[in-house]
C-alpha positions as CSV (number, residue, x, y, z in Angstrom):
1,M,88.8,123.3,106.9
2,T,88.8,121.8,103.4
3,T,91.8,123.0,101.4
4,V,91.4,123.4,97.4
5,L,93.9,123.9,94.6
6,I,92.3,125.4,91.7
7,A,93.8,124.3,88.1
8,D,92.3,126.2,85.3
9,D,94.2,127.9,82.4
10,Q,91.7,130.8,82.4
11,P,92.8,133.6,84.8
12,L,89.1,134.7,85.1
13,Q,87.8,131.2,85.8
14,R,90.6,130.8,88.5
15,M,89.7,134.0,90.1
16,G,85.9,133.1,90.2
17,F,86.6,129.9,91.6
18,R,88.7,131.7,94.1
19,M,86.4,134.2,95.2
20,L,83.5,131.7,95.7
21,L,86.0,129.7,98.1
22,E,87.1,132.6,99.7
23,G,83.4,133.6,100.6
24,T,82.4,130.0,101.9
25,P,83.1,129.0,105.6
26,G,85.2,125.7,105.7
27,L,86.8,126.1,102.2
28,T,90.2,127.7,101.6
29,P,92.0,128.1,98.3
30,V,95.8,127.2,99.0
31,G,97.0,127.8,95.4
32,E,96.4,128.2,91.5
33,A,98.1,126.4,88.6
34,G,97.6,127.3,84.9
35,H,98.5,124.1,83.4
36,G,99.0,120.4,84.4
37,A,102.4,120.3,85.1
38,E,102.0,123.3,87.7
39,A,99.2,121.6,89.3
40,V,101.0,118.1,89.8
41,R,103.7,120.1,91.2
42,L,101.6,122.1,93.7
43,A,99.5,119.3,94.7
44,A,102.7,117.6,95.9
45,E,103.8,120.6,97.6
46,L,100.9,121.5,99.4
47,R,98.8,118.5,99.5
48,P,95.3,120.1,99.3
49,D,92.2,118.1,100.2
50,V,90.6,118.7,96.8
51,V,92.1,119.8,93.4
52,L,89.7,121.4,91.1
53,M,90.7,120.5,87.6
54,D,90.1,121.6,84.3
55,I,90.9,119.1,81.3
56,R,91.9,121.6,78.7
57,M,95.3,123.3,79.6
58,P,98.4,123.8,77.8
59,G,101.3,121.3,77.8
60,M,100.1,118.6,80.1
61,D,96.4,118.7,80.3
62,G,94.0,117.7,83.0
63,L,93.8,114.0,82.4
64,E,97.5,113.4,82.8
65,A,98.0,115.8,85.7
66,T,95.0,113.7,87.5
67,R,96.6,110.7,86.5
68,R,100.2,111.8,88.3
69,I,98.2,113.2,91.1
70,I,96.4,110.2,91.9
71,A,99.4,107.7,91.3
72,A,101.4,109.7,93.7
73,G,99.3,107.9,96.5
74,G,98.5,111.2,98.6
75,R,95.2,112.2,100.2
76,T,94.3,114.7,97.5
77,R,91.3,114.1,95.6
78,V,90.5,115.5,92.2
79,L,87.1,117.0,90.8
80,I,87.2,117.8,87.2
81,V,85.3,120.6,86.1
82,T,84.3,120.2,82.3
83,T,81.3,120.8,80.0
84,F,78.8,118.5,78.6
85,D,80.5,118.4,75.0
86,L,83.6,116.8,77.0
87,D,81.7,113.9,78.4
88,E,84.3,111.4,76.8
89,Y,87.1,113.4,78.5
90,A,85.2,113.4,82.0
91,Y,85.2,109.3,81.7
92,E,88.6,109.3,81.0
93,G,89.3,111.4,84.1
94,L,87.3,109.1,86.1
95,R,89.2,106.2,84.8
96,S,92.3,108.3,85.8
97,G,91.6,108.4,89.4
98,A,89.0,111.5,89.6
99,S,86.2,111.4,92.2
100,G,83.7,112.8,90.1
101,F,83.0,115.8,87.6
102,L,80.7,118.7,87.4
103,L,79.9,121.1,84.4
104,K,81.6,124.7,84.5
105,D,78.2,125.9,84.5
106,A,77.3,124.5,87.7
107,R,75.6,126.4,90.2
108,P,77.7,127.8,93.1
109,E,75.9,125.8,95.6
110,E,76.6,122.7,93.4
111,L,80.1,123.5,93.1
112,I,80.7,123.9,97.0
113,A,78.6,120.8,97.4
114,G,80.7,118.6,95.1
115,I,84.0,120.0,97.0
116,H,82.4,118.8,100.2
117,A,81.5,115.2,99.0
118,V,85.0,114.6,97.1
119,A,86.6,115.7,100.3
120,T,84.9,113.6,102.6
121,G,85.3,110.2,99.8
122,D,81.9,110.9,98.1
123,A,81.4,110.6,94.4
124,V,79.9,113.7,92.7
125,V,78.3,112.2,89.8
126,A,74.8,111.2,90.5
127,P,74.4,107.3,89.6
128,S,71.9,108.0,86.9
129,L,74.2,110.4,85.1
130,T,77.2,108.0,85.6
131,R,75.2,105.0,84.2
132,R,74.2,107.5,80.8
133,L,78.0,108.2,80.4
134,L,79.3,104.9,80.9
135,D,76.7,103.9,78.4
136,A,77.9,106.0,75.8
137,Y,81.5,105.8,76.2
138,A,82.6,102.8,77.9
139,H,82.8,100.9,74.5
140,Q,85.5,103.4,73.4
141,V,88.1,102.4,76.2
142,L,87.0,99.0,77.7
143,A,88.1,95.7,76.2
144,P,86.0,94.7,73.3
145,P,83.2,92.5,74.0
146,G,84.3,88.8,73.6
147,V,87.9,89.3,74.8
148,P,88.3,86.8,77.5
149,E,89.8,88.0,80.6
150,A,90.9,86.4,83.7
151,E,88.7,87.3,86.9
152,D,89.8,90.2,88.9
153,S,91.3,88.5,92.0
154,R,89.3,91.5,94.3
155,L,85.9,89.9,93.2
156,R,87.0,86.7,95.0
157,T,87.1,88.5,98.2
158,L,83.5,89.6,98.0
159,S,80.3,87.5,99.3
160,D,77.6,86.6,97.0
161,R,75.7,89.3,98.3
162,E,78.4,91.7,97.8
163,R,79.0,90.7,94.5
164,E,75.2,91.5,93.9
165,V,75.9,95.0,95.3
166,L,78.8,95.6,93.1
167,V,76.6,94.7,90.1
168,A,74.0,97.0,91.1
169,I,76.5,99.9,91.9
170,G,77.7,99.3,88.3
171,Q,74.1,99.5,86.5
172,G,74.1,103.0,88.2
173,W,71.4,102.4,91.0
174,T,71.0,104.4,94.2
175,N,71.1,102.8,97.5
176,T,67.4,103.0,97.7
177,E,66.9,101.4,94.3
178,I,69.2,98.4,95.8
179,A,67.2,98.2,99.0
180,E,64.1,97.7,96.9
181,R,65.5,95.3,94.4
182,L,67.3,93.2,96.6
183,V,64.7,93.4,99.6
184,L,67.1,94.8,102.1
185,T,67.0,97.9,104.6
186,E,69.0,101.2,103.2
187,S,71.1,100.7,106.4
188,T,72.1,97.3,105.5
189,V,72.6,98.3,101.8
190,K,75.1,101.4,103.4
191,K,76.9,98.8,105.2
192,H,77.3,96.4,102.0
193,V,78.4,99.3,99.9
194,G,81.1,100.2,102.3
195,R,82.5,96.6,102.4
196,V,82.5,96.6,98.8
197,L,84.5,99.5,98.5
198,A,86.8,98.6,101.0
199,K,87.5,95.2,99.7
200,I,87.8,96.3,96.1
201,G,90.0,99.0,97.0
202,A,87.7,101.7,95.4
203,R,88.1,105.4,96.8
204,D,84.3,106.1,96.0
205,R,81.1,104.5,94.2
206,I,82.4,105.8,90.8
207,Q,85.5,103.7,90.9
208,A,83.7,100.9,91.9
209,V,81.3,101.8,88.9
210,I,84.3,101.4,86.7
211,M,85.7,98.2,88.4
212,A,82.2,96.6,87.6
213,Y,82.6,97.4,83.7
214,D,86.4,96.5,83.9
215,A,85.5,93.3,85.5
216,G,83.0,92.4,82.8
217,L,80.0,92.5,85.9
218,V,78.3,95.2,83.5
219,R,78.6,96.0,79.9
220,A,77.9,99.1,78.0
221,K,74.9,99.3,75.8
222,P,75.6,99.2,72.2
C-alpha cells in the first residue's frame, strides 16, 4: 500500500486528489496540508511514501517545503504538481529534491502512474521533457559558463563507460537511445544506469540529470 500526503492550498483540489486516491486500489491518502509548513510537519509525523506538493501556497511555499522534507532524510518522496507556466519553479523543485512533477491537468491515470513511479524510486518527468526544461531554465540557476569548478568527487568513482552513460542521461536519452548509440543491450544499459545512480547518490534519473549539469558534463543550450 502506497501512502500519500496531499499538500495544496485549494480545498477543492485536495478533495479531488483525495477522492481519486480513495478510489484507487493500492493508494491511501493519509493527510492533507493547506500550506508548506503544515506539509513539512505532517510529512515528519505521518511518514508518507509520497507527498503531492503544490508550489504556490501561503507562507512557506512548496519549494521550501520540498527542501525541508528531503533534507530530513526520510523515505518520503515528493511529486510536484504544477502548470506549464511554472516550468522554472518545477525545475527549482527538482533541484530541491523532488522526484518529478506533473501538470495540474494531468489525466487521473497519469497522476496515479506518477505516484506509483515516484514511490518505487523512478522519475516521473519523461527524458525528452526533462531535456527541454533544463535547456530552457538551467542557465538561470547553474554557475555561469566559464567559471571553473573542482570536479565532483563522485565522478571519480565512475568507470569510463559509466561516465558515458551519465552524460547520456544528462542529455535526456532514454535507455533505448543509450543502447543504440553506445551499441549496448538495453539490459546492460539498465545495469549501468543503476550503478551510476548508486555511485553518485542520486535517488532517481532526474537527480542524475541535474548532477550531470552541475558537474559541467552537460551544458544548457544558450
